[in-house]
C-alpha positions as CSV (number, residue, x, y, z in Angstrom):
1,M,-19.9,-2.1,-1.3
2,A,-16.5,-1.7,-4.4
3,D,-14.8,-5.1,-5.3
4,L,-11.4,-4.8,-4.2
5,K,-8.5,-6.9,-4.9
6,I,-5.1,-6.5,-2.9
7,Q,-1.9,-8.0,-3.9
8,V,0.9,-8.8,-1.2
9,L,4.2,-8.0,-2.8
10,D,7.5,-9.7,-1.3
11,N,9.7,-7.1,0.2
12,G,7.3,-4.2,-1.3
13,P,3.9,-2.6,-0.7
14,N,0.4,-4.1,-0.7
15,I,-1.0,-3.7,-4.5
16,V,-4.6,-2.4,-4.3
17,I,-7.1,-2.7,-7.7
18,G,-10.1,-1.3,-7.4
19,N,-11.6,2.0,-6.6
20,A,-11.6,3.2,-3.2
21,D,-11.9,6.0,-0.6
22,V,-8.8,5.7,1.8
23,V,-8.6,7.9,5.2
24,D,-4.9,8.5,6.8
25,A,-4.2,8.7,10.4
26,D,-4.8,12.6,10.3
27,G,-8.2,12.1,9.0
28,N,-7.0,13.3,5.3
29,S,-9.6,11.3,2.3
30,F,-8.3,10.4,-0.5
31,K,-10.3,8.6,-3.5
32,K,-8.1,6.3,-5.4
33,G,-8.9,4.3,-8.5
34,E,-8.2,1.6,-10.5
35,Q,-4.7,0.4,-9.1
36,W,-2.6,2.1,-6.5
37,A,0.3,0.8,-3.6
38,L,-0.3,1.3,0.4
39,C,3.4,1.5,2.0
40,R,4.2,-1.4,4.3
41,C,8.1,-0.1,5.3
42,G,7.0,2.9,6.9
43,L,9.9,4.9,4.7
44,S,7.3,6.7,2.2
45,K,7.6,10.5,2.2
46,N,3.5,10.1,0.5
47,M,2.2,8.0,3.6
48,P,-0.6,5.8,3.2
49,F,0.8,5.4,-0.3
50,C,4.0,3.5,-1.7
51,D,6.4,6.0,-3.2
52,G,9.4,3.3,-3.9
53,S,11.6,4.2,-0.9
54,H,11.3,0.8,0.3
55,Q,13.5,-0.6,-2.2
56,G,16.7,-2.4,-1.1
57,K,15.4,-0.9,2.3
58,F,12.6,-3.6,3.1
59,N,12.6,-7.4,3.7
60,S,9.1,-8.5,4.6
61,A,8.8,-11.6,7.0
62,P,9.1,-14.9,6.0
63,R,5.9,-16.8,4.6
64,A,5.1,-19.6,7.0
65,K,4.7,-22.9,5.0
């Protein structure tokens, strides 16, 4: 299994660092490498990947302290 690091960005996507195979809800498989972003807002036209559509339109939930 590949080593992956996932960084959750406030008001933005999840940044994934590492190589992985991604399968979307329709069963389509994508090989991704190095660094890429997964959509969290649901507005991307390139799901499951982020295309920047969230900017100014998505606020992530506040973090528990």
